[in-house]
N, C-alpha and C positions, 0 to 999 in steps of 0.2 A: 815582848820582842817579836816583831813580825818578820824579822830577817834583815832589816836595813843595816844592822851593825854586825852581822855574822862574819863579814870579811875580816874583821879585826881579831877574830878568834883563830887559834891554831887548828890545823887539820883540814880534811876535805869536808865537803858539804854534809855527808852523812854523820861524821864525827861532830860537826858543829850543831846540827839540829837534833841529834839523838836525845839529849836531855829534855828537850821540849816536846818531843813526839812519843816518848816512852809510854805515857798513859794510853795513847791511841793504839800503839802496838800491843799493849797488854789486853785491850778490849778485842782487837783483831784475833789475837791468839786464843781468846776464849771462844771464838766462833769458827775459826778456820785453822786447820792444821798448819804447822810451821812450814812444811815443805811446799804446801800450796801457796802460802803467802809469798815465799821466795820466788816461786815460779811465776806468779802473777806480777810481781814487781819486775822480774827480768823481762817479761813480755810487755810491760807498760800498762797492764790492766789495772794495777794498783800503783799509784804514784803519790808520794808524800813530798810536799814542798812547803817551804815557808811562804807565808802570805805575800811578802814583798817580791817573791820570784814569780808571781802570777801576772805581773804587769805586762801589758801588751798581748796577752793570750786571750783567745776565745775558746771556751771549753764546750764543745758540742758533744751530744750523746754521752753525757757524763753524769755521775752522781758525785757531788762534791761535799765534803764535810769541812766546815770551819769550826774548829774546836777552840774553846777559851775565848769566844768572841766578845765577852765582856771587856776584854782588854784591847779591843780595836778602837781606833780613833774614827771620827766621822769620815775622813778621807780614805782610811783603810777599808771601812765597811762599804763605802760607795764603790771603791775599786773592785772589791770582791763581788758585789752584786752585779756589776757591769761586765764581769768575765763570763757569766752564764750565757751559753749559746743555745742553739736549737736542741730540743729534746733533752735538755739537762734539768736536773733537779738539785737542790741544795738542802742540806741539813745544817743549820747553824745552832751551835750549842754554847751555852754560857751561863754563868751564875752571877746575877746582878748584885749579889751580896758579897762578891769577891773581886771587885774591880781594883786593879793594881796600877791604874794610869796615874801619871803625875798630876799634882794639884792643878786645877784649871781646865783639865781635859774632861769632856763628857764622853761616856761610853758610846761607841758606834752601835753596839747592840741595843742599848737603851733607846737611842734615837731611831734606829731602824724599826724596832717593835712599835714605837708610837706611830710611825708613818705607815708601815706595812699592815698594821692591824686594821686600817681603814679600807683596804683593798679586798675585793671579794675572792680573787683567785689565789690568795696567799693564806696559808694555814699557819697560825702561830699557836703553839701549845705551851702552856705554862703549867709545869708541875708544881704541886704544893711543896715548897721547899722543906717544910717540916717532915713530910712523909719521905721525901727523897733522902734527906740526911739521916733519918732513922735507919735506912738500909745500910748506911755506911758505918754508923756508930750508935750503939745503944746507951751511951753514957747520958744520964739525965742532965748533967751540966751542959752538954752540947745542945740538947734540945732547948733548954732554957735560954741559952745564949742566942740561939737562932730566933726564938720567939721574940726576944727583946729587940734584936737587930731588925727583924721584919716589921715590927710595930713602929719602930723609929723611922724606917724608910718605906712609908706606905705610898710612895709616889710611883710605884711600878706601873708602866704603861699597859701591861696586859694582865 
């Protein structure tokens, strides 16, 4: 969900997007004290918004994080990339083994990595998924499942 259907949910914007952005705030709280996060959000230094709410904006002098990008469509990824303005940088994160798009949709992250990997001024970093997942969970069954999944889907663009 990139935000297109949030209007159907009860509550204000914060209540609607909170379940989706909870992991981002967990990571922020690991790095920045809670009081500072609140202050930065009040001053507009930190802004959290659904992807769909970025339409029509140009983000200058910004650092933008697009999380869970494996679930973007081609159009959503293109819209995100074209929001970047002067002196802006973006970190796009996603797990190509965890795509939740409806059947028939290709991940915008998958497409973007194939295209952007060819450009000299773009850095794409691919972590070894096995090593990354070991940090999350030491269960041997999880490691084996991931290895099988990765071997099956060896078409990763990066």
